[in-house]
N, C-alpha and C positions, 0 to 999 in steps of 0.2 A: 529552600535552596534558591540561590540567586540565579536569575535567568541570564544565560550567556547570549552572545550575539550569534544565534544560529537560525537557519531557515527551518521552519517546522510547519506542519499542516494544522493550522488553528482550528479549522472545521472539525477534523477528525478528533483532535484533543478535546474540544468542547463537547462533542457528542459522546465520547467515552465517559466524561465526567457526568453529563446529563443522565445517561443510563445507569451508571454506577451509583449515583445519588438517589435512584429510585423515582426520578421525575417522570411525568407523563403517566401512562397506564401500565408501565413495566412493573416488575415484581419489586421485592424489597430492596432497600438501600444496602449496598455492600461496601465494606471498607477496602482499602488498598491491600491490607494484609490478607483478608479473605479472598480477594480476587487473585492475589499471587498464589494462594493455596489451591485455588481452582486450576490455575495454570499448571502447577506441579502435578495435580491429579491427571491432567491431560498429557503429561510428559513434555511440557513446553517450558523452556527456560526463560520465562519473563518474571523477574523478581519484583518485589514491592518497590525497590528503588527505581527500577526501570519504569514502572507504572507512574511513580511520582514525577520522574524526569519528563516523561511524555506529556503528562497532564499539565505540568508547569511550563512546558515549552523549552526546557533545558536541552532536549534533543528531539529529533523527529522520529516518527514511527517508521519502521522498515516494512517493505512490501509483505513479507510473510507474517509479520506481527499483526497486520490489519486483519488477516484471516483468523488468527487465533483470538483476537479481541472480539470479532464478530461471533465466533463460535461460543466462547465462554460467556459473553454478555447476552447471547441469544438474540442477536439482531442481524438483519440482512447486511451483507457486505456493502451493498450500494448505499446504505444509510451512512456507514462510517466514511465512505469515499465522498460523501456530499452530493451524490447523484440524485438521491430521493430523500424526502423528509419523512417517509413512512418507516417506522422502526419496528413494526410487527411484520413477520414474514413466515415463510415455510422453512422447514429444516434444510432443504436443499439450498436455500439462499445464504446460509452461514456455515455450512459444513465444509471445512477445508480438507480437501483430499489431494495431497501432493503425490504426483507421479513418482513411484519408487525410484525411477532412474534419476530423479532430481534431488534425492535425499542428501547428497553430499555437497550440494550447491549452497552458496550463501545468499542467493536470491532466487526468485521464481520468475522474474521478468526478463532476464538477460536473453534467453532464447527467442522471446517474442520481440524484443527490441531489434535483435539481429534480423529476424524475419521481416519486420516492418521496414528496416533499412533497405532490404533487397527488393521489396515489393512496393516501391513508390509509384505514383501515377505516371511520372515522367521517367527519370533515370534513378537508379539506386543511389543511395547516399553513402559515402565512405565513412569509416570510423573517424577519420581526421576531420571531415566536414561536420559530422554530428557533434564532435567535441567542440568545434569552433562555434556552432550554433548554440550549444548549451552554454558556453562561456558568454556569448553575446546576450543570452537571455537572463544572465545573472547567476548561473550555476557553473562555477569554474571547473572545467574538465579538460583532460588531455586525451590524446589518442590511446595511451596506455590505460587510462581509466575506463574508457569504452571497451577496450579489449578485455579487461578484468571483469567488467560487468557482464559482457556477453558470454564469457567462459564460466560465469558463476563464482568467481573468486572474490567478488566485492559486493557488499550489501548495497541496496538501493533504498533511499528514503522515499516516502510518499511525495514529498515536495519535488524531488528529482524526477520521480515517475510522472508527475503531472506535466513537467516541462518536456519530458520525452514524448508524451502523448501529443502535446501541442505541436512540437517540431515535426514529428513523424506523421501528423494528421491522422491519428488513430484514436479510437475510443480508449479511455483508461482501462476499461475492462478487457480489451483486446490484449494489452500488455500483461494482464494477470491471468489470462485464460489457460495457462499451463497448469492450473490447479484442478478445479472440479468442472468437468465438461457438462455437468447438468445444471450449472448456474443459469438461472433464467435470464433471458435478454442479454446474453453475453456479448452479442454483436448487434443488437437491435437498436441501439442508440444511434441517432444520426450524427455521425462524426463528432462525438463529444470531445471537445478540446477543453481540458480542465482549466478553471479560472484560478488565479492566485488568491489566496485568502490572507 
C-alpha cells in the first residue's frame, strides 16, 4: 500500500514491527494475520489491514490501540510509547483496563486533556487557545475538534497525543492514565515532553 502524507508515530510503528517479527529475545515471529486473530480473541477490532496501515505509516495508531498492541504483543506500554527501550515487563505494564464508564468513548485521553487544561501552573488554557497552539505546532485543530476530543467523540492519534503532552507540559502517561491505575511509574517521569519522531 502506498504511504499517504499523514502524521504517524514512527517509533511506535517500528517497535510493533520489531516485536511482531520476533526480534530481540521475544517469542516467535507472528504474521499480521495471526496478530489480527489474537485481537479478535481479545474482542478488539483491529484488523490485518489496520495493522498493515499502521506498520507502513499509512495511518497513525490511536490512543486505545496502543494499549491493545501492548497487551497482545506482551510488551510494556512505555516501550511502544518510546519512553523506554526495555521490552520485557510485568503483566501490569501492558494490561489495558478501561474504566467501564469510558467504554462508549472514542478515546481514553480526552478527560485527561481537559483536566490538564484546567490545572496549568499559571492560568488554565481555553479550548480555543489549545486549538491555536496545536495548529501552530503543526497539528491543525479547531475549537470544535478539542471539544469533540474532550467529550470522547473523536479519536486521538499517538502523534496528536504527543503534541498535547508537550503543549500542556504533562507526561504522555498522564494523558493516558484513565486506563489502568496500576501502571507503574504513571506519573514518575520528570515532565516527559514527547519528541517528534
